[in-house]
N, C-alpha and C positions, 0 to 999 in steps of 0.2 A: 694403647697407652691413652688414645684421645678420649673417646667417650667414657671409657671405664672411670677415669679420674673424676670426670663430671658427675657421673652416676653415683659415684662413692659418696659425694656430698649432697647431690641433688636427685635422689632416686625417683622423684615424682615427675620428672620431665617426659614430655610426650615423645612419640617417634619422630614427629616433624622437628621438634627441637634437637633431638638426638642426630638427625640427619644434618641439621644446620651446624651444630657444633663439630661434627665429623668433617665437614667440608672446609673448616677454617685453615687446617694445615696446608692443604694443597693450594688454597686461594693465597694464603699469605706467602708462601714459597715462590709462587707465580709471580705475585705483585713485588716481592722483595727483589727478585732478580731484575726488575725494571727500575724501580725506585725503592731505595734502602730505608725502610721505616723500622725495622727490627734488627738488632744486631746478630751477626752470624752465630754467635754463641748462644743466643737466646732463642733463635727460630727453632732450635732442636728441642728446646724446652718450652715450646709455645704454650701448651695446655696448663703447664704448672705456673710459669712466671707471668703469663699474660692473661689467659683465659680465666684460671681458677683465681688468680689474684684478683681480677676485675670483679668477680663474683663475690669476693669477700664483702662487698657493699651489700649485696642481697641478703647475706647472713645477719647483718646489722639492721638493715631496713628493707623489707619487701615492698616494692612499689605497687600501689593499688591501681586498678583499671582507671584509665581517664586522666591519670596525673601526668605532669610534664617535667622532664629532666634535662638540664643542660650539662654537656660535658665539655669542659674548658681545657684547650690543648690536647685534643684527643690522639694527636699524633696519627698512627695507623688505624685508630678506632678503639682505643682502650682507655677506660673501661666500658665505653658506650656499646660497642657491638655486642659482647657477651651478655651484658644486661638487657639489651634490646631483644635477644633471642630469648632470654628467660622470662621477660615481661612483655609479651606481645601486644598487650592492650595499654601499655603506657608509651606516651610520645617522647622520643629522644632526639635531641638537637645537639648535633656533635660539630664542634668549631675548632679551627686551629689557624694560627697566622701564617702557617707555610701551605701554599696552595697545593703542591704536589702530594702532601700527605692526605689532604682531603679528597684528591683524585683517588687514592687507594681506598679510602673509606667509602666513597661512592660506588667504586667497582666492587667491593665485597658485600655492601648491603644489597646491591642490585642482583648479584650472583646468588645470594641467600633468600632473595625475595622479601626482604625486610621493609614492610610498608610504614613501620613505625619510626623510621629513621630518616632524619633530614640533615645533611652534611653541607657546611658551609665555610668557605675561606674568609674569616672575619675575626677581628679582635674582640675579646670579651667586652671591652668597655664600649664597644659600637652596637651591641646587642640591645634591642629595645624591649623585648617581652619579658615576661615574669615566669617563674618556675617554682614547683614544689621543692625540688632539691637541686643542687649544683654538685656535680661529681667531677673529680679529676685525679690524676695520678702524678704527684709530686712534680709539678711544673715550675713551681717557684716557692718562696717561703710563704708562710700563712698570712703574715700582715699585708704583703703585697697582694696575695691572691684575694684576700677580703676587700681591698680597694677596687680591684677589678670587677668584682661581681656585686658590689653594694646597690641596692635598690632593685635587684633582679629576683627577689624571693616573693612568691604570691602570698596572698592572704589566706587563701583556702587551707584547712587543716584536716587532711583526710588519712594521715598516718599515725603510727604509734609514737614516732619522734616528731618533734615540731619542725617544721620546714627549715631548711638550712643547708649548710655544706657537709658533704661526705666525701673526705679527702684521703686518698691512699698514701702512706708515707712510711718510711722506715727510720731506724736509728733513734738517738736520743733527741726528743723534741721539747725537752723542759724549757729551755731558754726562749726558743720560738714561739711557745704557746703561753708563756707566763702572763701575758697581758689579758688573756681571755678567762674570765671567771666561769662561764657557762660550758666551756669546752669539755668533751668526754673522749676518752680513748678506748677503743675496742681492740684487743690484741687478737690477730688473725690465728696465733697458735692455739687459741681456745676453740677455733673452729675447725682447722686444718692440721693434719699431722705431719705434713711434710717439712723437713729442716729449713727449707726456703722461707718458711712463714714465721720463723722464730723471733724476727725482729720488726716484722711487718705490722702496720696498724691501720685501722680505719679512724681517722680523726673526725669526730662529729662536732660541729659548731652550729647551734641554732642561730637564726638571724632575723632581725627585725624586718618587717615589710614596710614599704612605703604606701 
């Protein structure tokens, strides 16, 4: 089930990347036994509900070499770890306010040999650097999230989309997003066939840089 599902939608991945994706299940099961970062129900659906879901961002915006991406509230490393495997020449900075979750991320990144991942126990508002994109997976409502990351978007423009937020969310977001004129929703069911993605979206919000 593991790599087959990834290869179905990303047939161009290398053998090294296939091996890294293959290792995720054993690594997360091992870590989850010590530090619970993925629900028992979801660990059996890891590749669909966590790995492929994270890679939905790649369908909307492939990252170019040399770009910098911040993953806020990464939890056990999603969406950052799968994206870092897919884009080895992009730098990923994974942060979470809960230290034990970052311990898991560091362990997984080290086991996979991901040189493009830095993981740190820090809150978003304390981060001083700037990034091309900020990614996350439903850690809070959009208005609060925007407050957390304001001023962290870099001026450089290397991608097809303007620099900004790429946020994985589900359900009806009409009310939450009505204040944003430039927001755009990408439906993951347009990219992935599995029923799990029927209501899942990537919310794209371009942001001004400072």
